[in-house]
LUMTOR-965141 format. One record per residue (C-alpha): x, z, y. Coordinates in steps of 0.1 Angstrom, whole numbers, plus 5000, padded with zeros to 4 digits. Layout:
// LUMTOR-965141
XZY
...
***
This chain:
// LUMTOR-965141
487149665142
483549585132
484349715097
485350055111
482250065133
480149985102
481650265082
481150515111
477450405116
476650425079
478250765077
476550885109
473150765096
473550935063
474851255080
471851255104
469451205075
470951495056
471151705087
467551645095
466551785062
468452105068
466652425079
468852635101
467552835131
470653035139
472852725148
475752895129
475052695098
477152435079
478352115095
475251915088
472652175096
471051965124
470651585126
473151575155
475851765137
475151555106
475551235126
478851345142
480451465110
479051175090
480550925114
483951105111
483751095073
482750725074
485850655096
487950855071
486650645042
487550335061
491150435065
491450565030
490250225017
493150065036
491149955067
491449605079
490949275064
492249165030
493448835045
495949015067
497749135036
498448775026
500348715058
504048755063
505149005089
508349005110
509949245084
508349135050
508048775038
505248675015
506348444987
504848284956
506048194921
507647874933
510048044957
510648364937
513948264919
515448114950
514448404973
514948694950
516948614918
519648404936
519648604968
523148724979
521649034994
519549314978
515849244977
512749474975
509649294960
506249444967
503749334940
500249394955
496649274955
494249234984
491549454968
493949744962
493650024988
496950194980
498549844983
497349825019
498850155027
502150075011
502249735029
501949915062
504650175053
506949915039
506649695070
507449995093
510450105072
511849755066
512849715103
515449995098
517049805070
517449465087
520649285074
521049535045
517949465024
515549175022
511849255018
509349015002
505849064988
504048884960
500248874955
500048964918
496648794915
498048464926
501248504906
500248614871
503348464855
505648684876
503448984868
503948914831
507648834835
508349174852
505849374831
503749484862
501449744847
499849884879
499649804916
501249854939
504649814923
508049784941
510949634923
514449654936
516749354928
520549344931
522449034919
519248894904
518549204882
515949474885
517849794893
515050024903
511250034906
508350234919
504850204905
502050354926
502050474962
505150674970
505350924998
506950795030
509951035026
510550934990
510250564999
512750605027
515250795005
515050534977
515550255003
518550435017
520050484983
519450114975
520949995007
524150195000
526850104975
525449934944
524750144913
526250024881
523350154859
520549894854
516950024855
514249824838
510649874849
508449924818
505050054808
506050414816
507850344848
511550274853
513850334824
517650334823
519350084800
***
């Protein structure tokens, strides 16, 4: 919460400073024509930057949620490769803004797939061997595992609708085509 307040205060202060420099006597000027307008719109922009940056603490990303379990390298083979159910693995980093957004989206969507898909997340900075093993080229990256093999993958921040449809397709009957996640995204083998 203090982080959000800080962003809003900094934005408001900068907006007030720029608004105070404006010269407008008609009051029909741009948003930051007076110091008051500048402060209001600056605070709003500061709050917007807070949410774009992912808002919240980095430590929270390293916690398991009721829908997504955080695992490390030592548990990966047991929890993902040998899992009897399909698994979605979220490779993320705490410094990555899009990773924070995806983490929230995935946690919300995962509840709808209980008992059909297992969701885990791996901090790529703390598991470099896994990042190399699965050729993780960018963050965030989602890998979809069925019977211990990667069958699909998404690199980057997908739209909520696209993510939901990919999860629905993955939860349905298994596809026989294997997809390998490479440098240029998923490729069919």
